[in-house]
KEKOLDO-553225 format. One record per residue: residue number from 1; x negated, y, z negated of N, C-alpha, C in turn. Coordinates in steps of 0.1 Angstrom, whole numbers, always signed. Layout:
REM residues N
node i=NUM; nX=X; nY=Y; nZ=Z; caX=X; caY=Y; caZ=Z; cX=X; cY=Y; cZ=Z $
...
//
This chain:
REM residues 221
node i=1; nX=+11; nY=+289; nZ=+28; caX=+25; caY=+287; caZ=+33; cX=+35; cY=+293; cZ=+23 $
node i=2; nX=+45; nY=+300; nZ=+29; caX=+55; caY=+306; caZ=+21; cX=+64; cY=+296; cZ=+15 $
node i=3; nX=+70; nY=+299; nZ=+3; caX=+78; caY=+289; caZ=-4; cX=+71; cY=+276; cZ=-6 $
node i=4; nX=+59; nY=+277; nZ=-11; caX=+51; caY=+265; caZ=-13; cX=+57; cY=+255; cZ=-22 $
node i=5; nX=+66; nY=+260; nZ=-31; caX=+72; caY=+251; caZ=-40; cX=+82; cY=+241; cZ=-33 $
node i=6; nX=+85; nY=+243; nZ=-21; caX=+94; caY=+234; caZ=-13; cX=+88; cY=+220; cZ=-13 $
node i=7; nX=+74; nY=+219; nZ=-14; caX=+68; caY=+206; caZ=-13; cX=+73; cY=+197; cZ=-24 $
node i=8; nX=+77; nY=+203; nZ=-36; caX=+81; caY=+194; caZ=-47; cX=+95; cY=+188; cZ=-45 $
node i=9; nX=+102; nY=+192; nZ=-34; caX=+114; caY=+186; caZ=-31; cX=+111; cY=+171; cZ=-27 $
node i=10; nX=+99; nY=+168; nZ=-23; caX=+95; caY=+155; caZ=-19; cX=+96; cY=+145; cZ=-31 $
node i=11; nX=+95; nY=+151; nZ=-43; caX=+95; caY=+143; caZ=-55; cX=+109; cY=+137; cZ=-57 $
node i=12; nX=+119; nY=+141; nZ=-49; caX=+132; caY=+135; caZ=-50; cX=+131; cY=+120; cZ=-45 $
node i=13; nX=+121; nY=+117; nZ=-37; caX=+120; caY=+103; caZ=-32; cX=+117; cY=+94; cZ=-43 $
node i=14; nX=+107; nY=+96; nZ=-51; caX=+105; caY=+86; caZ=-63; cX=+116; cY=+87; cZ=-73 $
node i=15; nX=+122; nY=+99; nZ=-75; caX=+133; caY=+101; caZ=-84; cX=+145; cY=+93; cZ=-80 $
node i=16; nX=+148; nY=+93; nZ=-67; caX=+160; caY=+86; caZ=-62; cX=+157; cY=+71; cZ=-62 $
node i=17; nX=+144; nY=+67; nZ=-59; caX=+140; caY=+53; caZ=-60; cX=+142; cY=+47; cZ=-74 $
node i=18; nX=+137; nY=+54; nZ=-84; caX=+139; caY=+50; caZ=-97; cX=+153; cY=+49; cZ=-102 $
node i=19; nX=+161; nY=+60; nZ=-99; caX=+175; caY=+61; caZ=-103; cX=+183; cY=+50; cZ=-97 $
node i=20; nX=+181; nY=+48; nZ=-84; caX=+190; caY=+38; caZ=-77; cX=+186; cY=+24; cZ=-82 $
node i=21; nX=+173; nY=+22; nZ=-83; caX=+168; caY=+9; caZ=-88; cX=+173; cY=+6; cZ=-102 $
node i=22; nX=+173; nY=+15; nZ=-111; caX=+179; caY=+13; caZ=-124; cX=+194; cY=+10; cZ=-124 $
node i=23; nX=+201; nY=+18; nZ=-115; caX=+215; caY=+16; caZ=-114; cX=+218; cY=+2; cZ=-109 $
node i=24; nX=+211; nY=-3; nZ=-99; caX=+213; caY=-17; caZ=-94; cX=+210; cY=-27; cZ=-105 $
node i=25; nX=+198; nY=-25; nZ=-112; caX=+194; caY=-35; caZ=-122; cX=+205; cY=-36; cZ=-133 $
node i=26; nX=+210; nY=-25; nZ=-137; caX=+220; caY=-25; caZ=-148; cX=+233; cY=-31; cZ=-143 $
node i=27; nX=+237; nY=-27; nZ=-130; caX=+249; caY=-32; caZ=-124; cX=+249; cY=-48; cZ=-123 $
node i=28; nX=+237; nY=-53; nZ=-120; caX=+236; caY=-68; caZ=-118; cX=+231; cY=-74; cZ=-131 $
node i=29; nX=+229; nY=-66; nZ=-142; caX=+225; caY=-72; caZ=-154; cX=+212; cY=-78; cZ=-154 $
node i=30; nX=+202; nY=-73; nZ=-146; caX=+189; caY=-80; caZ=-145; cX=+179; cY=-72; cZ=-152 $
node i=31; nX=+175; nY=-77; nZ=-164; caX=+165; caY=-71; caZ=-172; cX=+151; cY=-71; cZ=-165 $
node i=32; nX=+148; nY=-82; nZ=-158; caX=+136; caY=-83; caZ=-151; cX=+134; cY=-73; cZ=-140 $
node i=33; nX=+145; nY=-71; nZ=-132; caX=+145; caY=-61; caZ=-122; cX=+144; cY=-47; cZ=-127 $
node i=34; nX=+150; nY=-44; nZ=-139; caX=+149; caY=-31; caZ=-145; cX=+135; cY=-28; cZ=-149 $
node i=35; nX=+127; nY=-38; nZ=-154; caX=+113; caY=-36; caZ=-158; cX=+105; cY=-34; cZ=-145 $
node i=36; nX=+108; nY=-42; nZ=-134; caX=+101; caY=-40; caZ=-122; cX=+103; cY=-26; cZ=-116 $
node i=37; nX=+115; nY=-21; nZ=-117; caX=+117; caY=-7; caZ=-111; cX=+110; cY=+3; cZ=-120 $
node i=38; nX=+110; nY=+2; nZ=-133; caX=+104; caY=+12; caZ=-141; cX=+88; cY=+12; cZ=-139 $
node i=39; nX=+82; nY=+0; nZ=-139; caX=+68; caY=-1; caZ=-137; cX=+64; cY=+4; cZ=-123 $
node i=40; nX=+70; nY=-1; nZ=-113; caX=+66; caY=+3; caZ=-99; cX=+70; cY=+17; cZ=-96 $
node i=41; nX=+82; nY=+21; nZ=-101; caX=+86; caY=+35; caZ=-99; cX=+77; cY=+45; cZ=-106 $
node i=42; nX=+72; nY=+42; nZ=-118; caX=+62; caY=+50; caZ=-125; cX=+49; cY=+51; cZ=-117 $
node i=43; nX=+44; nY=+40; nZ=-112; caX=+32; caY=+40; caZ=-104; cX=+34; cY=+49; cZ=-91 $
node i=44; nX=+45; nY=+47; nZ=-84; caX=+47; caY=+54; caZ=-72; cX=+50; cY=+69; cZ=-75 $
node i=45; nX=+56; nY=+72; nZ=-86; caX=+59; caY=+86; caZ=-90; cX=+46; cY=+93; cZ=-92 $
node i=46; nX=+36; nY=+87; nZ=-99; caX=+23; caY=+93; caZ=-102; cX=+15; cY=+96; cZ=-89 $
node i=47; nX=+15; nY=+85; nZ=-81; caX=+8; caY=+87; caZ=-68; cX=+14; cY=+97; cZ=-59 $
node i=48; nX=+27; nY=+98; nZ=-59; caX=+34; caY=+108; caZ=-51; cX=+31; cY=+122; cZ=-56 $
node i=49; nX=+32; nY=+124; nZ=-69; caX=+29; caY=+137; caZ=-75; cX=+15; cY=+142; cZ=-71 $
node i=50; nX=+5; nY=+132; nZ=-72; caX=-9; caY=+136; caZ=-69; cX=-10; cY=+140; cZ=-54 $
node i=51; nX=-4; nY=+132; nZ=-45; caX=-4; caY=+135; caZ=-31; cX=+3; cY=+149; cZ=-28 $
node i=52; nX=+14; nY=+151; nZ=-34; caX=+22; caY=+163; caZ=-31; cX=+14; cY=+175; cZ=-37 $
node i=53; nX=+7; nY=+174; nZ=-48; caX=+0; caY=+185; caZ=-54; cX=-13; cY=+188; cZ=-46 $
node i=54; nX=-19; nY=+178; nZ=-41; caX=-32; caY=+180; caZ=-34; cX=-30; cY=+184; cZ=-19 $
node i=55; nX=-19; nY=+181; nZ=-13; caX=-17; caY=+184; caZ=+1; cX=-17; cY=+199; cZ=+4 $
node i=56; nX=-24; nY=+202; nZ=+16; caX=-24; caY=+216; caZ=+21; cX=-13; cY=+217; cZ=+32 $
node i=57; nX=-3; nY=+225; nZ=+29; caX=+8; caY=+226; caZ=+39; cX=+7; cY=+240; cZ=+46 $
node i=58; nX=+8; nY=+239; nZ=+59; caX=+7; caY=+251; caZ=+67; cX=+20; cY=+257; cZ=+70 $
node i=59; nX=+31; nY=+249; nZ=+70; caX=+44; caY=+255; caZ=+73; cX=+55; cY=+245; cZ=+67 $
node i=60; nX=+67; nY=+249; nZ=+69; caX=+78; caY=+242; caZ=+63; cX=+79; cY=+228; cZ=+69 $
node i=61; nX=+77; nY=+227; nZ=+82; caX=+78; caY=+214; caZ=+89; cX=+68; cY=+204; cZ=+83 $
node i=62; nX=+57; nY=+209; nZ=+77; caX=+48; caY=+200; caZ=+71; cX=+53; cY=+192; cZ=+59 $
node i=63; nX=+64; nY=+198; nZ=+53; caX=+70; caY=+192; caZ=+42; cX=+77; cY=+179; cZ=+46 $
node i=64; nX=+82; nY=+179; nZ=+59; caX=+88; caY=+167; caZ=+64; cX=+78; cY=+156; cZ=+66 $
node i=65; nX=+66; nY=+160; nZ=+71; caX=+55; caY=+150; caZ=+73; cX=+50; cY=+145; cZ=+60 $
node i=66; nX=+50; nY=+154; nZ=+49; caX=+46; caY=+150; caZ=+36; cX=+56; cY=+140; cZ=+31 $
node i=67; nX=+69; nY=+142; nZ=+33; caX=+79; caY=+132; caZ=+29; cX=+77; cY=+118; cZ=+36 $
node i=68; nX=+73; nY=+119; nZ=+49; caX=+70; caY=+107; caZ=+56; cX=+58; cY=+100; cZ=+50 $
node i=69; nX=+48; nY=+107; nZ=+46; caX=+36; caY=+101; caZ=+40; cX=+40; cY=+94; cZ=+27 $
node i=70; nX=+48; nY=+101; nZ=+19; caX=+52; caY=+95; caZ=+6; cX=+60; cY=+82; cZ=+9 $
node i=71; nX=+69; nY=+82; nZ=+18; caX=+77; caY=+71; caZ=+22; cX=+68; cY=+59; cZ=+26 $
node i=72; nX=+58; nY=+63; nZ=+34; caX=+49; caY=+52; caZ=+39; cX=+42; cY=+46; cZ=+27 $
node i=73; nX=+38; nY=+54; nZ=+17; caX=+31; caY=+48; caZ=+5; cX=+40; cY=+39; cZ=-3 $
node i=74; nX=+53; nY=+42; nZ=-3; caX=+63; caY=+33; caZ=-9; cX=+64; cY=+20; cZ=-2 $
node i=75; nX=+64; nY=+21; nZ=+11; caX=+65; caY=+8; caZ=+19; cX=+52; cY=+0; cZ=+17 $
node i=76; nX=+41; nY=+7; nZ=+18; caX=+28; caY=+0; caZ=+16; cX=+27; cY=-7; cZ=+3 $
node i=77; nX=+32; nY=-1; nZ=-8; caX=+31; caY=-7; caZ=-21; cX=+40; cY=-19; cZ=-22 $
node i=78; nX=+52; nY=-18; nZ=-16; caX=+61; caY=-29; caZ=-16; cX=+56; cY=-41; cZ=-8 $
node i=79; nX=+49; nY=-38; nZ=+3; caX=+44; caY=-49; caZ=+11; cX=+32; cY=-56; cZ=+5 $
node i=80; nX=+23; nY=-49; nZ=-2; caX=+10; caY=-55; caZ=-6; cX=+7; cY=-55; cZ=-20 $
node i=81; nX=+13; nY=-46; nZ=-28; caX=+8; caY=-45; caZ=-42; cX=+20; cY=-44; cZ=-52 $
node i=82; nX=+32; nY=-48; nZ=-48; caX=+43; caY=-47; caZ=-57; cX=+41; cY=-56; cZ=-69 $
node i=83; nX=+43; nY=-50; nZ=-81; caX=+40; caY=-57; caZ=-94; cX=+53; cY=-63; cZ=-100 $
node i=84; nX=+54; nY=-76; nZ=-100; caX=+66; caY=-82; caZ=-106; cX=+65; cY=-84; cZ=-121 $
node i=85; nX=+63; nY=-73; nZ=-128; caX=+61; caY=-74; caZ=-142; cX=+73; cY=-80; cZ=-149 $
node i=86; nX=+85; nY=-77; nZ=-145; caX=+97; caY=-82; caZ=-152; cX=+99; cY=-97; cZ=-150 $
node i=87; nX=+95; nY=-102; nZ=-138; caX=+96; caY=-116; caZ=-135; cX=+86; cY=-124; cZ=-143 $
node i=88; nX=+75; nY=-118; nZ=-145; caX=+65; caY=-125; caZ=-154; cX=+70; cY=-126; cZ=-168 $
node i=89; nX=+76; nY=-115; nZ=-173; caX=+80; caY=-115; caZ=-187; cX=+92; cY=-125; cZ=-190 $
node i=90; nX=+100; nY=-127; nZ=-179; caX=+111; caY=-137; caZ=-181; cX=+107; cY=-151; cZ=-179 $
node i=91; nX=+95; nY=-153; nZ=-174; caX=+90; caY=-167; caZ=-171; cX=+85; cY=-173; cZ=-183 $
node i=92; nX=+82; nY=-186; nZ=-182; caX=+77; caY=-194; caZ=-193; cX=+62; cY=-194; cZ=-193 $
node i=93; nX=+56; nY=-190; nZ=-204; caX=+41; caY=-189; caZ=-205; cX=+36; cY=-203; cZ=-207 $
node i=94; nX=+26; nY=-207; nZ=-199; caX=+20; caY=-220; caZ=-200; cX=+5; cY=-219; cZ=-204 $
node i=95; nX=-1; nY=-207; nZ=-200; caX=-15; caY=-205; caZ=-203; cX=-25; cY=-213; cZ=-194 $
node i=96; nX=-20; nY=-220; nZ=-184; caX=-28; caY=-228; caZ=-175; cX=-34; cY=-219; cZ=-164 $
node i=97; nX=-41; nY=-209; nZ=-167; caX=-46; caY=-200; caZ=-157; cX=-57; cY=-206; cZ=-149 $
node i=98; nX=-57; nY=-205; nZ=-136; caX=-68; caY=-210; caZ=-127; cX=-68; cY=-202; cZ=-114 $
node i=99; nX=-79; nY=-202; nZ=-108; caX=-80; caY=-195; caZ=-95; cX=-75; cY=-204; cZ=-84 $
node i=100; nX=-66; nY=-199; nZ=-76; caX=-61; caY=-207; caZ=-65; cX=-71; cY=-205; cZ=-53 $
node i=101; nX=-81; nY=-214; nZ=-52; caX=-91; caY=-213; caZ=-42; cX=-86; cY=-213; cZ=-28 $
node i=102; nX=-75; nY=-220; nZ=-26; caX=-70; caY=-221; caZ=-12; cX=-64; cY=-208; cZ=-7 $
node i=103; nX=-62; nY=-198; nZ=-17; caX=-57; caY=-185; caZ=-13; cX=-68; cY=-175; cZ=-13 $
node i=104; nX=-80; nY=-179; nZ=-13; caX=-91; caY=-169; caZ=-14; cX=-101; cY=-173; cZ=-2 $
node i=105; nX=-105; nY=-163; nZ=+6; caX=-115; caY=-164; caZ=+16; cX=-125; cY=-153; cZ=+15 $
node i=106; nX=-138; nY=-157; nZ=+13; caX=-148; caY=-148; caZ=+11; cX=-158; cY=-149; cZ=+23 $
node i=107; nX=-155; nY=-156; nZ=+33; caX=-164; caY=-158; caZ=+45; cX=-159; cY=-148; cZ=+56 $
node i=108; nX=-167; nY=-138; nZ=+59; caX=-163; caY=-128; caZ=+69; cX=-160; cY=-135; cZ=+82 $
node i=109; nX=-149; nY=-130; nZ=+88; caX=-144; caY=-133; caZ=+102; cX=-139; cY=-147; cZ=+103 $
node i=110; nX=-138; nY=-155; nZ=+92; caX=-133; caY=-169; caZ=+93; cX=-118; cY=-169; cZ=+97 $
node i=111; nX=-110; nY=-161; nZ=+90; caX=-96; caY=-160; caZ=+93; cX=-93; cY=-154; cZ=+106 $
node i=112; nX=-101; nY=-144; nZ=+110; caX=-99; caY=-138; caZ=+123; cX=-102; cY=-148; cZ=+134 $
node i=113; nX=-113; nY=-155; nZ=+132; caX=-117; caY=-165; caZ=+143; cX=-107; cY=-176; cZ=+144 $
node i=114; nX=-102; nY=-181; nZ=+132; caX=-92; caY=-192; caZ=+132; cX=-79; cY=-187; cZ=+139 $
node i=115; nX=-75; nY=-175; nZ=+137; caX=-63; caY=-170; caZ=+143; cX=-65; cY=-168; cZ=+158 $
node i=116; nX=-77; nY=-163; nZ=+163; caX=-79; caY=-161; caZ=+177; cX=-80; cY=-174; cZ=+184 $
node i=117; nX=-86; nY=-184; nZ=+178; caX=-88; caY=-197; caZ=+185; cX=-77; cY=-207; cZ=+184 $
node i=118; nX=-66; nY=-203; nZ=+177; caX=-55; caY=-212; caZ=+177; cX=-50; cY=-214; cZ=+191 $
node i=119; nX=-46; nY=-227; nZ=+194; caX=-41; caY=-230; caZ=+207; cX=-28; cY=-222; cZ=+210 $
node i=120; nX=-20; nY=-222; nZ=+200; caX=-7; caY=-214; caZ=+202; cX=-5; cY=-206; cZ=+189 $
node i=121; nX=-10; nY=-194; nZ=+188; caX=-8; caY=-186; caZ=+176; cX=+6; cY=-184; cZ=+173 $
node i=122; nX=+10; nY=-186; nZ=+161; caX=+24; caY=-184; caZ=+157; cX=+27; cY=-169; cZ=+155 $
node i=123; nX=+39; nY=-165; nZ=+156; caX=+43; caY=-151; caZ=+155; cX=+39; cY=-146; cZ=+141 $
node i=124; nX=+41; nY=-153; nZ=+130; caX=+37; caY=-147; caZ=+117; cX=+22; cY=-144; cZ=+116 $
node i=125; nX=+13; nY=-153; nZ=+122; caX=-1; caY=-150; caZ=+122; cX=-4; cY=-138; cZ=+130 $
node i=126; nX=+3; nY=-137; nZ=+142; caX=+0; caY=-125; caZ=+151; cX=+4; cY=-112; cZ=+144 $
node i=127; nX=+16; nY=-113; nZ=+137; caX=+21; caY=-101; caZ=+130; cX=+12; cY=-97; cZ=+119 $
node i=128; nX=+7; nY=-107; nZ=+111; caX=-2; caY=-105; caZ=+100; cX=-15; cY=-98; cZ=+105 $
node i=129; nX=-20; nY=-103; nZ=+116; caX=-33; caY=-98; caZ=+122; cX=-31; cY=-84; cZ=+126 $
node i=130; nX=-20; nY=-81; nZ=+134; caX=-18; caY=-68; caZ=+139; cX=-14; cY=-58; cZ=+127 $
node i=131; nX=-7; nY=-64; nZ=+118; caX=-3; caY=-56; caZ=+106; cX=-15; cY=-51; cZ=+98 $
node i=132; nX=-25; nY=-59; nZ=+97; caX=-37; caY=-55; caZ=+90; cX=-45; cY=-45; cZ=+98 $
node i=133; nX=-44; nY=-46; nZ=+111; caX=-51; caY=-36; caZ=+120; cX=-45; cY=-22; cZ=+119 $
node i=134; nX=-32; nY=-22; nZ=+116; caX=-24; caY=-9; caZ=+115; cX=-21; cY=-5; cZ=+101 $
node i=135; nX=-23; nY=-13; nZ=+91; caX=-18; caY=-11; caZ=+78; cX=-22; cY=+3; cZ=+72 $
node i=136; nX=-35; nY=+6; nZ=+73; caX=-40; caY=+18; caZ=+66; cX=-42; cY=+30; cZ=+76 $
node i=137; nX=-39; nY=+28; nZ=+88; caX=-40; caY=+39; caZ=+98; cX=-32; cY=+52; cZ=+93 $
node i=138; nX=-19; nY=+50; nZ=+89; caX=-12; caY=+62; caZ=+84; cX=-19; cY=+69; cZ=+72 $
node i=139; nX=-25; nY=+61; nZ=+64; caX=-31; caY=+66; caZ=+52; cX=-42; cY=+76; cZ=+55 $
node i=140; nX=-52; nY=+71; nZ=+64; caX=-63; caY=+80; caZ=+67; cX=-58; cY=+92; cZ=+76 $
node i=141; nX=-48; nY=+89; nZ=+84; caX=-43; caY=+100; caZ=+93; cX=-38; cY=+111; cZ=+84 $
node i=142; nX=-29; nY=+108; nZ=+74; caX=-23; caY=+119; caZ=+66; cX=-33; cY=+125; cZ=+56 $
node i=143; nX=-43; nY=+117; nZ=+52; caX=-53; caY=+122; caZ=+43; cX=-60; cY=+134; cZ=+49 $
node i=144; nX=-64; nY=+132; nZ=+62; caX=-71; caY=+142; caZ=+70; cX=-61; cY=+154; cZ=+74 $
node i=145; nX=-49; nY=+150; nZ=+78; caX=-39; caY=+160; caZ=+82; cX=-36; cY=+170; cZ=+71 $
node i=146; nX=-35; nY=+165; nZ=+59; caX=-31; caY=+173; caZ=+47; cX=-44; cY=+178; cZ=+40 $
node i=147; nX=-55; nY=+175; nZ=+45; caX=-68; caY=+179; caZ=+39; cX=-70; cY=+174; cZ=+24 $
node i=148; nX=-64; nY=+163; nZ=+21; caX=-66; caY=+157; caZ=+8; cX=-80; cY=+151; cZ=+7 $
node i=149; nX=-85; nY=+146; nZ=+18; caX=-99; caY=+143; caZ=+20; cX=-104; cY=+152; cZ=+32 $
node i=150; nX=-116; nY=+158; nZ=+31; caX=-120; caY=+167; caZ=+41; cX=-131; cY=+162; cZ=+50 $
node i=151; nX=-137; nY=+151; nZ=+46; caX=-148; caY=+146; caZ=+54; cX=-144; cY=+132; cZ=+60 $
node i=152; nX=-148; nY=+129; nZ=+72; caX=-145; caY=+117; caZ=+78; cX=-151; cY=+105; cZ=+70 $
node i=153; nX=-163; nY=+106; nZ=+66; caX=-170; caY=+96; caZ=+58; cX=-162; cY=+92; cZ=+46 $
node i=154; nX=-158; nY=+103; nZ=+38; caX=-151; caY=+101; caZ=+26; cX=-137; cY=+94; cZ=+29 $
node i=155; nX=-131; nY=+99; nZ=+40; caX=-118; caY=+93; caZ=+43; cX=-119; cY=+78; cZ=+46 $
node i=156; nX=-129; nY=+74; nZ=+54; caX=-131; caY=+60; caZ=+57; cX=-135; cY=+52; cZ=+45 $
node i=157; nX=-142; nY=+58; nZ=+36; caX=-146; caY=+52; caZ=+23; cX=-133; cY=+50; cZ=+15 $
node i=158; nX=-124; nY=+59; nZ=+15; caX=-112; caY=+58; caZ=+8; cX=-104; cY=+46; cZ=+13 $
node i=159; nX=-103; nY=+45; nZ=+26; caX=-96; caY=+33; caZ=+32; cX=-103; cY=+20; cZ=+28 $
node i=160; nX=-116; nY=+20; nZ=+27; caX=-123; caY=+8; caZ=+23; cX=-120; cY=+4; cZ=+8 $
node i=161; nX=-120; nY=+15; nZ=+0; caX=-117; caY=+12; caZ=-14; cX=-103; cY=+8; cZ=-17 $
node i=162; nX=-94; nY=+14; nZ=-9; caX=-79; caY=+11; caZ=-11; cX=-78; cY=-4; cZ=-6 $
node i=163; nX=-84; nY=-8; nZ=+4; caX=-83; caY=-22; caZ=+9; cX=-89; cY=-32; cZ=-1 $
node i=164; nX=-101; nY=-28; nZ=-7; caX=-106; caY=-37; caZ=-17; cX=-97; cY=-37; cZ=-29 $
node i=165; nX=-91; nY=-26; nZ=-33; caX=-82; caY=-26; caZ=-44; cX=-70; cY=-35; cZ=-41 $
node i=166; nX=-64; nY=-34; nZ=-29; caX=-53; caY=-43; caZ=-26; cX=-57; cY=-57; cZ=-27 $
node i=167; nX=-68; nY=-61; nZ=-22; caX=-72; caY=-75; caZ=-23; cX=-75; cY=-80; cZ=-38 $
node i=168; nX=-80; nY=-71; nZ=-46; caX=-82; caY=-74; caZ=-60; cX=-69; cY=-75; cZ=-68 $
node i=169; nX=-60; nY=-67; nZ=-64; caX=-46; caY=-68; caZ=-71; cX=-40; cY=-81; cZ=-67 $
node i=170; nX=-41; nY=-84; nZ=-54; caX=-35; caY=-97; caZ=-49; cX=-42; cY=-109; cZ=-56 $
node i=171; nX=-55; nY=-108; nZ=-58; caX=-62; caY=-119; caZ=-65; cX=-57; cY=-120; cZ=-79 $
node i=172; nX=-56; nY=-109; nZ=-86; caX=-51; caY=-110; caZ=-100; cX=-37; cY=-115; cZ=-100 $
node i=173; nX=-28; nY=-111; nZ=-91; caX=-15; caY=-116; caZ=-90; cX=-14; cY=-132; cZ=-88 $
node i=174; nX=-22; nY=-136; nZ=-79; caX=-22; caY=-151; caZ=-76; cX=-28; cY=-159; cZ=-87 $
node i=175; nX=-37; nY=-152; nZ=-95; caX=-43; caY=-159; caZ=-106; cX=-34; cY=-159; cZ=-119 $
node i=176; nX=-28; nY=-147; nZ=-121; caX=-19; caY=-145; caZ=-133; cX=-7; cY=-155; cZ=-132 $
node i=177; nX=-1; nY=-156; nZ=-121; caX=+11; caY=-164; caZ=-120; cX=+9; cY=-179; cZ=-123 $
node i=178; nX=-4; nY=-184; nZ=-122; caX=-7; caY=-198; caZ=-125; cX=-5; cY=-201; cZ=-140 $
node i=179; nX=-5; nY=-190; nZ=-148; caX=-3; caY=-192; caZ=-163; cX=+12; cY=-191; cZ=-167 $
node i=180; nX=+21; nY=-191; nZ=-157; caX=+35; caY=-190; caZ=-160; cX=+42; cY=-200; cZ=-151 $
node i=181; nX=+53; nY=-205; nZ=-155; caX=+62; caY=-213; caZ=-147; cX=+74; cY=-206; cZ=-143 $
node i=182; nX=+79; nY=-209; nZ=-131; caX=+92; caY=-202; caZ=-127; cX=+90; cY=-189; cZ=-120 $
node i=183; nX=+77; nY=-186; nZ=-115; caX=+75; caY=-174; caZ=-108; cX=+67; cY=-177; cZ=-95 $
node i=184; nX=+70; nY=-171; nZ=-84; caX=+63; caY=-172; caZ=-72; cX=+61; cY=-158; cZ=-66 $
node i=185; nX=+51; nY=-157; nZ=-57; caX=+48; caY=-145; caZ=-50; cX=+53; cY=-146; cZ=-35 $
node i=186; nX=+54; nY=-135; nZ=-28; caX=+58; caY=-135; caZ=-14; cX=+48; cY=-144; cZ=-6 $
node i=187; nX=+53; nY=-149; nZ=+5; caX=+44; caY=-157; caZ=+14; cX=+32; cY=-149; cZ=+19 $
node i=188; nX=+21; nY=-155; nZ=+22; caX=+9; caY=-149; caZ=+28; cX=+2; cY=-139; cZ=+18 $
node i=189; nX=+6; nY=-140; nZ=+5; caX=-1; caY=-132; caZ=-5; cX=-14; cY=-139; cZ=-9 $
node i=190; nX=-25; nY=-134; nZ=-4; caX=-38; caY=-141; caZ=-7; cX=-49; cY=-130; cZ=-7 $
node i=191; nX=-61; nY=-135; nZ=-10; caX=-73; caY=-126; caZ=-11; cX=-82; cY=-129; cZ=+1 $
node i=192; nX=-84; nY=-120; nZ=+10; caX=-92; caY=-124; caZ=+22; cX=-101; cY=-112; cZ=+26 $
node i=193; nX=-114; nY=-115; nZ=+27; caX=-124; caY=-105; caZ=+31; cX=-121; cY=-99; cZ=+45 $
node i=194; nX=-115; nY=-108; nZ=+53; caX=-111; caY=-104; caZ=+67; cX=-101; cY=-93; cZ=+67 $
node i=195; nX=-92; nY=-93; nZ=+57; caX=-82; caY=-83; caZ=+55; cX=-89; cY=-69; cZ=+52 $
node i=196; nX=-99; nY=-70; nZ=+44; caX=-107; caY=-57; caZ=+42; cX=-113; cY=-52; cZ=+55 $
node i=197; nX=-119; nY=-61; nZ=+63; caX=-125; caY=-57; caZ=+75; cX=-114; cY=-51; cZ=+84 $
node i=198; nX=-103; nY=-57; nZ=+86; caX=-92; caY=-52; caZ=+95; cX=-86; cY=-39; cZ=+90 $
node i=199; nX=-84; nY=-39; nZ=+76; caX=-79; caY=-27; caZ=+70; cX=-88; cY=-15; cZ=+72 $
node i=200; nX=-101; nY=-17; nZ=+71; caX=-110; caY=-6; caZ=+73; cX=-110; cY=-2; cZ=+87 $
node i=201; nX=-109; nY=-11; nZ=+96; caX=-108; caY=-8; caZ=+111; cX=-95; cY=+0; cZ=+113 $
node i=202; nX=-85; nY=-4; nZ=+106; caX=-72; caY=+4; caZ=+106; cX=-74; cY=+18; cZ=+102 $
node i=203; nX=-82; nY=+20; nZ=+91; caX=-84; caY=+33; caZ=+86; cX=-92; cY=+42; cZ=+97 $
node i=204; nX=-101; nY=+35; nZ=+104; caX=-108; caY=+42; caZ=+114; cX=-99; cY=+47; cZ=+126 $
node i=205; nX=-89; nY=+38; nZ=+129; caX=-80; caY=+42; caZ=+139; cX=-71; cY=+54; cZ=+135 $
node i=206; nX=-68; nY=+54; nZ=+122; caX=-60; caY=+66; caZ=+117; cX=-69; cY=+79; cZ=+118 $
node i=207; nX=-82; nY=+78; nZ=+115; caX=-91; caY=+89; caZ=+116; cX=-91; cY=+94; cZ=+130 $
node i=208; nX=-93; nY=+85; nZ=+140; caX=-94; caY=+89; caZ=+154; cX=-81; cY=+95; cZ=+159 $
node i=209; nX=-69; nY=+90; nZ=+154; caX=-57; caY=+96; caZ=+157; cX=-55; cY=+110; cZ=+152 $
node i=210; nX=-60; nY=+112; nZ=+139; caX=-60; caY=+126; caZ=+133; cX=-68; cY=+135; cZ=+141 $
node i=211; nX=-80; nY=+131; nZ=+146; caX=-89; caY=+139; caZ=+153; cX=-83; cY=+143; cZ=+167 $
node i=212; nX=-73; nY=+137; nZ=+171; caX=-66; caY=+141; caZ=+184; cX=-58; cY=+154; cZ=+182 $
node i=213; nX=-55; nY=+157; nZ=+169; caX=-48; caY=+170; caZ=+166; cX=-58; cY=+181; cZ=+166 $
node i=214; nX=-56; nY=+191; nZ=+174; caX=-65; caY=+202; caZ=+175; cX=-69; cY=+209; cZ=+162 $
node i=215; nX=-59; nY=+211; nZ=+153; caX=-62; caY=+218; caZ=+141; cX=-71; cY=+210; cZ=+132 $
node i=216; nX=-69; nY=+196; nZ=+132; caX=-77; caY=+188; caZ=+124; cX=-91; cY=+187; cZ=+130 $
node i=217; nX=-92; nY=+186; nZ=+143; caX=-105; caY=+185; caZ=+150; cX=-113; cY=+198; cZ=+148 $
node i=218; nX=-106; nY=+209; nZ=+148; caX=-113; caY=+222; caZ=+146; cX=-119; cY=+223; cZ=+132 $
node i=219; nX=-112; nY=+217; nZ=+122; caX=-118; caY=+218; caZ=+108; cX=-130; cY=+209; cZ=+107 $
node i=220; nX=-132; nY=+199; nZ=+116; caX=-143; caY=+190; caZ=+115; cX=-156; cY=+196; cZ=+122 $
node i=221; nX=-154; nY=+207; nZ=+129; caX=-165; caY=+212; caZ=+136; cX=-174; cY=+221; cZ=+127 $
//
């Protein structure tokens, strides 16, 4: 692609994220939020650079899709793996670490079955179920679209590993906060093997969607 350096304009997304976050944290005088922005902004910046560097772009329009991919990664991180490092540092250390067993499910299909068999499923449970089915579809779609992963098997494996990573991070978060007072996590933050199953299925949906694009399908032949 001509003017290949245009891809690096997408780095403005993490740069703006960090700059605006730091501005707000300083404006509100929140040291905890400042730490949160620096930690999460650094993680997102490194991931963004890797994606931007590895992506194969065929035309200028692809830069827009690359920006969409990076924005999706920002949203994904904020939804499931946001690290509240600053909130932990400002909390009171108690050292009473323990596993919150009520927030861990290692029995496959238990959560799915309970949700399906509810007499009147609530909107939050429906949204959570559908959300997990769609969560990683954009990831695998864009990985194939930009040829960051070239094989379907490797792409699906990536979705599986990302899903396992998400659950491990959430397990660590729900365990670490037990050693501090004055800190809580977002609702529905738990570790569930059914989430891994649904997220992997979501990755498969993203792969099937990518294969609907002739240029992607042609590369797989």
